[in-house]
C-alpha angles and dihedrals in degrees: 000000000000091000092051091052092049092053090050090052091051092049090051090048097053090041091059091041094050098059095054091044093052092047092050092047090052088051090066092073095062089042088057092048094049091047089050090052095043096049094041090056093044091052093043088051094049091046093050091055092048089049092050090054094046092048092050091050092047095050091045089055093051096044092053091072103028095100095035096095094050091051097045094044091076094060112124094223091060093046092050088054092053089052095049106023091167092058107112093195090051091048092050092048089050098050090048092049090048091051093052092049094048091053092049098044094045092231126145101234136353118193139167123225130193121232089271096056099258117139111236102174134010138181089233093056091125093054120092090234093051120155099229111123095017121121117226099171090124092063114104092227091061093047093047092048092050092054091044099251130133103286112210128140143165120209152131112271110250090209104031098029086222125135116241147154117240130211118189136185133186118242107215134198100203102308094337122094110227098174151336129247118206131196117196120195128193115235097184093101089064089067093050090054089067095070128194105314135139088243112085128212124218126175113190126193129220090288089055089245115145109245103164121029142148090229109069090201089065096051114120093004120133118239093197138030112279124220124230090254091054089051090052092052091051092048088049100046098028098210093160137048089248131043091215111049116203120249119257124195127196114199121211088219090063106033138037102218125202121177141188121199114220096200096179092067101021095242130132122210117204136185120202122199121188115246089221089072088066091040093054092053092045093052088050090054093045090048091052091043089052092049089048090051088048091051091048089049092051092045090049090046089051090048094049091046089049090049091048091050091047088050092051093048089046091050092064090062109012096164096046093046099042094101094043088050093053091052094047090052093048090049091048093051089049092052093049093050092047090048090052093050093048091052090049091051092047093049092047090049091048093049091047091050092048090050091050094051093047090050091051094048092050092049091050093049092046088052093050091050092048093049093048091051092050093049095048097049094040097051088049090053102038101046091055091080097051092043092054088051093049089051088051098048091044090053092048093046088054091053090045091052089051089055092047092244094143099164094051087048090052090051090055091048088052088052090051090052092050090049092054090051089050091051089052088053090047093054093045089051094046088055091051090044091054090051089046089225115177114256130211110232121236135209101253127184107231100207098056092049092051092047089051092052090049092051091056089054096039096106092048093048088052093051091053092049087234125187109217119202117191126192098180122139118235092231109095114255113214117202136177105254146106115271096227095038091052090054092048094052091047094048092049094049093045090048092053089050089054090048090054092048091051088063088064118096115269091250097050119099115253118212135179124190122199119185140157133200137180118239111184104290095353139082114214119200116197125198117188135176137184095233131119091286128209125323118225092255095044091047091053095045103029095107095051114106115256095013109131136157090202126092116277093252093052104051145010097207094242105110101086093036089056093045092052091046091050092045092048093049087056095050090254132127127232109201123185124197145145115257116234090237093052138272131058128308122198119186121192117196120201138174119259121244127194114234092250097043117135120203100167093117098040133087122222114260 
């Protein structure tokens, strides 16, 4: 009888244990689905940010060289070679000039072609596989430049067998195209930036062929079927080492694919993440969940076993142990409720901690992307002015040397050296500006900074036949500023004024007024012109980044935005208005500084 009662008790024990076990095991399936969704979204968001960063870097690299062929095409040495292609001296000078320009610009190759596509001079003229004498008229960038189109092309070099992106520009004599200047840049370093990660990079061109990738076995493979017309274009232009690219298929069961279309150049950038990254994390979560279920089952088993033992003990003397059983049951219920509350609090804290870490990571990544975009666009804008001055000084130095004016030429070369040092200073400041680092104010003399900015623009003022009216006291005005930042602001404002004066008819008089005045503890610099002035829309949005009324190739719309940020960081004010007598009037208000003031232990306000 006792044995039968024991078997009945064991049957009841396993029956009550089997139902919770089955319920807990079934809960692992929704846990797996939730984990898959969570880790997939996490991986996609991380890869989206990485993709944005890579696209910004790629576009910044291309835009750096986009206008270079148009600028270099006006150099007298290159035009002289196009006029006398058989002149050995002209060829030698052009080769050396292109080699120097390639070294300074960081491009791969710069070369000059005649209107028939024959290469007359190249920066790699000293290399065994130089381009001189080769005909590249079959290349799309030559054909596009000859017809006045936007000349851009990606392809494998037929001579060097190196990948590159080509920018071309037509060189004209009046309305006739006499040659084409081509700048080739090397994009191999954009692959090395990716590093060794499970995620893979793939950039495809308009044919759907992989041209840049972190997987060498994917390179020059087609990601979609090509038509016969596309095969004909590939055979004609020869952008790849093969005329019949092999087919490449990316399975959605293997890769999580995100893409970004670069419509301006016809490329598509993709980032492919292995699905196994998500599966590995999901398996870990399921394993932890299964272990948790097992622990809970063991705990429940122990709890039920304890209850059974207590029931057996209480059965011996039910009347005597009734009060004790009631107290045990109440304590058990209290412990279960407390345990449940503790679990809920732990889960809530873990969830809040995960959300905080995720928000911090997203904020940090967004800050890095913003700083990179600011640095890339600013450097492109700010270095144009010193580069133009360097070219002017260099051209003047060559003329002075031709006239045996060595001392004057040496002075120009010294100015070039100072400008290069200033460019380095501008770059260092722009990096700090992008990071928004605090700057310690300095005691700066206003008049020398203004004279330095005017000297940079002297040649342009002379070409405009400009009348410059100055109302500046002889007594030195000292302001709280950074010496480089002050010159940068003054140069940008003066350049905008000259741009406005260029819009006037050639016969109209051009006048520029520069005046200063003291207002209590501030010095106000007023720069006024008699140009067309600001429109209501431009006056309202002139200080916004990337807003410009110029053509796309002439400006990025960052000059006044950078000036406003620099002035505000120094505690100053930049005010834009139209003068009642016509033209624009820009006022720069800066804090005064005594000649012996020391700001070394102060932070700017």
